[in-house]
Backbone bond lengths (Angstrom), bond angles and torsions (degrees), N, CA, C in turn:
res aa  C-N    CA-C-N  psi(-1)  N-CA   C-N-CA  omega(-1)  CA-C   N-CA-C  phi
1 M - - - 1.454 - - 1.534 108.88 -
2 D 1.309 115.69 132.25 1.456 119.98 178.57 1.523 108.73 -84.46
3 R 1.303 115.94 120.99 1.465 122.18 -176.39 1.526 109.51 -100.75
4 R 1.340 115.41 64.09 1.460 121.06 -177.28 1.526 112.06 -79.58
5 I 1.325 114.31 137.04 1.456 123.13 173.13 1.527 106.29 -128.30
6 V 1.326 117.24 129.77 1.460 121.25 175.52 1.524 107.71 -99.90
7 I 1.331 116.07 130.85 1.465 121.29 174.75 1.520 109.01 -123.64
8 A 1.333 114.81 137.35 1.462 120.75 175.24 1.521 108.22 -126.49
9 D 1.314 114.91 118.19 1.466 121.65 179.51 1.515 107.34 -155.79
10 D 1.321 117.49 138.55 1.456 120.07 -179.41 1.526 112.82 -83.46
11 D 1.316 117.24 -0.76 1.461 122.10 179.34 1.534 109.02 -99.90
12 H 1.326 116.18 111.26 1.470 121.35 -177.94 1.527 112.25 -61.29
13 I 1.316 117.45 -33.70 1.466 120.74 -180.00 1.526 110.43 -66.26
14 I 1.322 117.05 -42.50 1.470 120.77 178.12 1.524 109.85 -62.91
15 I 1.316 116.98 -44.99 1.463 119.76 178.77 1.525 110.52 -59.38
16 D 1.313 117.63 -45.69 1.468 120.59 179.39 1.525 111.42 -60.83
17 L 1.332 117.07 -42.54 1.459 121.04 179.72 1.531 111.34 -63.79
18 V 1.323 116.20 -47.31 1.470 120.75 179.61 1.530 109.97 -63.10
19 K 1.320 116.48 -47.03 1.472 120.64 179.52 1.521 111.43 -57.23
20 T 1.317 116.14 -47.17 1.461 120.34 -178.15 1.524 111.13 -59.18
21 R 1.330 116.83 -50.45 1.480 119.44 -176.15 1.509 112.33 -68.58
22 L 1.322 117.93 -43.03 1.468 119.51 -178.63 1.525 111.84 -71.87
23 T 1.328 117.52 -34.22 1.465 120.70 177.24 1.528 110.61 -64.41
24 M 1.326 116.43 -37.78 1.467 120.21 176.70 1.530 111.26 -60.65
25 A 1.320 116.84 -25.97 1.462 122.41 179.62 1.528 112.00 -96.73
26 Q 1.324 116.42 17.71 1.462 123.17 174.92 1.529 114.78 72.81
27 Y 1.322 117.38 22.30 1.462 120.27 171.23 1.517 108.18 -90.84
28 H 1.320 115.54 151.05 1.462 121.84 175.50 1.522 106.31 -104.17
29 V 1.322 116.94 108.47 1.463 122.04 -173.80 1.526 110.07 -97.24
30 I 1.318 115.25 126.55 1.453 122.46 175.95 1.521 106.14 -113.61
31 A 1.337 116.37 124.23 1.456 120.43 -172.15 1.517 112.33 -118.93
32 T 1.324 114.11 152.05 1.451 122.64 172.66 1.519 108.36 -146.11
33 H 1.305 115.35 169.21 1.457 119.83 -175.48 1.520 113.33 -113.02
34 D 1.349 117.34 7.80 1.466 118.97 179.50 1.520 110.81 -146.71
35 A 1.320 115.37 158.23 1.458 122.25 -174.97 1.528 113.32 -69.16
36 V 1.319 117.54 -35.69 1.468 121.04 -178.16 1.532 110.32 -64.05
37 T 1.316 116.21 -49.33 1.468 120.03 179.04 1.524 110.65 -64.53
38 A 1.323 117.13 -37.74 1.468 120.58 178.38 1.521 110.78 -59.03
39 L 1.312 116.31 -44.96 1.464 120.55 179.93 1.528 111.01 -62.65
40 E 1.318 117.35 -42.35 1.471 121.31 176.66 1.527 110.52 -60.85
41 M 1.333 116.73 -44.33 1.467 120.68 179.81 1.525 111.46 -62.60
42 V 1.317 115.85 -43.49 1.464 120.19 -179.06 1.524 110.00 -62.50
43 R 1.317 117.02 -44.05 1.471 120.11 -179.79 1.524 111.60 -65.71
44 T 1.312 117.33 -36.69 1.461 121.80 -177.66 1.526 112.52 -79.61
45 L 1.314 116.17 -46.36 1.467 121.19 -170.97 1.524 115.22 -89.26
46 K 1.332 117.65 -22.20 1.475 122.39 -176.48 1.538 110.15 47.22
47 P 1.339 117.25 64.92 1.464 120.48 -177.53 1.526 112.29 -70.72
48 L 1.325 115.68 174.36 1.463 120.74 175.94 1.520 111.33 -72.52
49 A 1.340 116.18 -32.35 1.458 121.28 -178.88 1.522 109.30 -158.08
50 V 1.333 114.57 165.19 1.456 121.88 -179.43 1.530 108.03 -130.14
51 I 1.334 115.68 137.21 1.464 121.81 176.20 1.523 107.01 -119.28
52 L 1.334 116.33 123.07 1.456 121.28 -176.00 1.521 111.81 -125.07
53 D 1.329 116.10 138.07 1.453 121.97 169.03 1.530 106.73 -83.28
54 V 1.313 117.51 151.75 1.461 120.17 179.03 1.520 110.59 -74.66
55 Q 1.327 116.45 -49.21 1.463 119.97 -176.49 1.521 110.60 -103.93
56 M 1.324 115.09 112.11 1.461 122.11 175.87 1.520 108.01 -161.97
57 P 1.317 116.92 164.89 1.469 119.85 179.69 1.529 112.37 -61.64
58 G 1.316 115.98 157.00 1.457 121.47 174.92 1.512 114.15 87.39
59 G 1.313 117.26 24.09 1.458 119.64 176.78 1.509 113.84 104.86
60 G 1.297 118.25 -15.63 1.454 121.42 178.12 1.514 113.72 83.63
61 G 1.321 114.12 169.23 1.460 121.28 -175.61 1.506 114.80 -69.16
62 L 1.337 117.84 -33.10 1.463 118.97 179.26 1.526 111.20 -67.28
63 S 1.322 116.27 -35.98 1.461 120.74 176.54 1.531 110.33 -66.76
64 A 1.331 116.53 -44.31 1.469 120.29 178.07 1.525 110.41 -63.15
65 L 1.326 117.09 -40.89 1.463 121.53 177.73 1.525 110.37 -58.27
66 A 1.326 117.04 -46.88 1.470 121.16 -179.47 1.530 110.93 -60.45
67 K 1.319 116.42 -40.61 1.471 119.86 -179.48 1.524 111.60 -70.53
68 I 1.316 117.22 -36.71 1.470 120.77 176.70 1.528 109.54 -63.24
69 K 1.317 116.83 -49.23 1.466 120.97 -175.51 1.528 112.37 -71.21
70 A 1.341 117.97 -18.96 1.465 121.53 178.22 1.526 112.90 -88.82
71 D 1.315 117.62 -10.38 1.463 122.50 -176.41 1.530 109.46 -96.44
72 P 1.326 118.32 113.96 1.468 120.77 -177.00 1.537 114.16 -58.68
73 Q 1.322 116.98 -24.37 1.466 120.76 -179.29 1.529 112.65 -73.97
74 I 1.336 117.41 -26.22 1.466 119.94 -173.99 1.528 113.62 -131.54
75 C 1.318 117.46 5.82 1.465 120.82 -173.39 1.524 114.46 -64.53
76 K 1.306 118.01 -20.33 1.468 121.24 -179.13 1.528 112.99 -86.46
77 L 1.331 117.38 -8.37 1.465 119.78 179.87 1.522 110.22 -64.04
78 P 1.324 117.06 133.87 1.467 118.55 176.38 1.524 111.16 -71.55
79 V 1.328 115.28 137.01 1.464 121.45 -178.52 1.527 109.25 -124.30
80 M 1.320 115.10 128.71 1.459 121.56 173.96 1.522 107.94 -110.57
81 M 1.310 116.10 133.24 1.450 121.25 171.47 1.527 106.36 -91.71
82 L 1.323 116.86 126.09 1.463 123.20 178.35 1.517 106.01 -123.46
83 T 1.325 116.67 105.75 1.459 119.50 -166.59 1.518 112.86 -151.56
84 G 1.288 114.95 164.30 1.450 121.41 173.70 1.519 112.02 -88.07
85 E 1.321 116.96 -5.69 1.468 122.21 -179.49 1.526 109.75 -72.15
86 R 1.317 116.10 115.99 1.460 121.35 -176.69 1.528 113.52 -108.44
87 N 1.325 117.43 -8.00 1.467 117.60 -173.95 1.528 111.53 -73.14
88 A 1.324 114.32 146.43 1.465 121.39 -174.94 1.527 112.43 -59.88
89 E 1.311 117.21 -35.41 1.467 120.35 -178.93 1.530 111.19 -62.31
90 T 1.324 117.01 -43.60 1.466 120.46 179.53 1.524 111.08 -67.44
91 V 1.322 116.33 -41.36 1.468 120.18 177.61 1.526 109.57 -59.83
92 M 1.329 117.30 -46.02 1.466 120.75 -179.39 1.529 111.34 -65.27
93 Q 1.332 117.52 -39.82 1.470 120.21 177.12 1.524 110.10 -59.08
94 A 1.309 116.52 -44.31 1.463 120.48 -178.60 1.526 111.29 -65.93
95 M 1.314 116.94 -47.29 1.462 119.82 -177.32 1.530 111.37 -68.23
96 E 1.321 116.99 -40.96 1.462 120.14 177.19 1.524 110.95 -68.94
97 G 1.330 116.95 -25.52 1.456 121.72 178.28 1.517 113.84 -81.07
98 G 1.331 116.31 -3.02 1.462 119.35 175.23 1.518 115.73 109.57
99 A 1.332 118.07 4.79 1.468 119.24 177.11 1.529 109.24 -62.20
100 D 1.301 115.65 140.07 1.464 120.88 -179.77 1.524 111.91 -89.79
101 D 1.321 116.13 -18.68 1.454 120.85 178.91 1.524 108.24 -158.26
102 Y 1.321 115.22 159.18 1.465 121.99 -179.13 1.512 106.37 -142.44
103 M 1.318 116.44 119.82 1.451 121.44 -177.64 1.521 108.76 -127.61
104 V 1.329 116.27 134.74 1.454 121.90 -175.41 1.527 110.53 -98.94
105 K 1.342 114.91 139.26 1.456 121.82 174.06 1.522 108.16 -82.48
106 P 1.301 119.60 147.99 1.462 127.09 -5.86 1.527 110.36 -72.26
107 F 1.309 115.41 157.73 1.457 121.26 -176.22 1.525 109.69 -136.23
108 L 1.312 115.11 162.25 1.461 121.23 174.23 1.523 108.03 -89.58
109 P 1.331 118.77 126.22 1.460 121.14 -177.84 1.535 113.95 -55.42
110 D 1.324 117.76 -36.67 1.469 119.83 179.36 1.526 111.88 -69.23
111 V 1.319 116.92 -32.69 1.468 120.43 176.15 1.526 109.64 -69.33
112 L 1.318 116.56 -41.10 1.469 120.38 175.51 1.524 110.28 -57.84
113 L 1.311 117.17 -47.92 1.469 121.12 179.66 1.522 110.65 -58.38
114 E 1.308 117.63 -45.51 1.465 120.88 -179.70 1.530 111.16 -60.63
115 R 1.305 116.46 -43.30 1.461 119.99 -177.93 1.526 111.68 -71.29
116 V 1.318 117.98 -37.62 1.469 120.75 175.52 1.524 109.46 -64.99
117 S 1.321 117.20 -43.52 1.474 120.88 179.28 1.523 110.90 -60.57
118 R 1.324 117.18 -40.05 1.469 120.36 177.50 1.524 111.08 -64.55
119 L 1.321 117.01 -43.13 1.468 120.41 178.32 1.516 111.16 -58.68
120 V 1.325 114.88 -47.11 1.464 120.55 -177.27 1.525 110.71 -65.14
121 S 1.327 117.53 -44.67 1.470 119.22 -177.79 1.523 111.14 -70.53
122 K 1.319 116.58 -36.13 1.468 120.26 177.33 1.523 110.81 -64.51
123 A 1.310 117.00 -41.05 1.467 121.41 -179.92 1.528 111.49 -69.02
124 A 1.332 116.79 -28.88 1.461 120.91 -177.09 1.520 112.65 -78.87
125 K 1.328 117.36 -20.71 1.464 120.55 -178.55 1.519 110.34 -76.73
126 P 1.338 116.59 136.51 1.467 118.61 176.30 1.527 109.75 -69.03
127 A 1.306 114.76 153.47 1.459 119.72 178.78 1.518 110.12 -60.50
128 S 1.271 116.41 139.06 1.458 121.72 -178.50 1.526 110.17 -71.41
129 S 1.304 114.90 144.21 1.459 119.06 177.93 1.528 110.69 -104.83
130 V 1.316 116.09 15.39 1.469 120.77 179.79 1.521 108.96 -70.86
131 A 1.312 115.52 132.05 1.466 120.23 176.80 1.520 108.07 -93.18
132 W 1.286 116.70 130.01 1.459 121.43 179.77 1.515 109.75 -99.08
133 E 1.321 115.83 135.04 1.460 120.48 175.73 1.505 108.73 -110.16
134 I 1.298 115.25 140.27 1.474 119.67 178.12 1.500 109.45 -112.96
């Protein structure tokens, strides 16, 4: 199984850090530095998950998130926002826009790995057929 993760961030150091930690965990990380290329990669590669920075060239991560969630072919892909944006308005925009997780820089690489692993495993599980009674 190909364990592809697409990351888009305009900071080369962040990309290197994410690539290093996720590669150690047997993920195949494909990186870009802008939102437009990230969207093309996601549509072409159909990765297990997507990691987006909020502020980057090509419309930014929130724009890419909106396009991912609006596309029936890729709307179910889990998306994590990994950004330096800490304000509540941006967090709410991302979560209301369909982000599955939001992580603020700087971050601990092992925490990133744990959260990416949870996203991937959660997305891989079939929807439960349990009926809930209230």
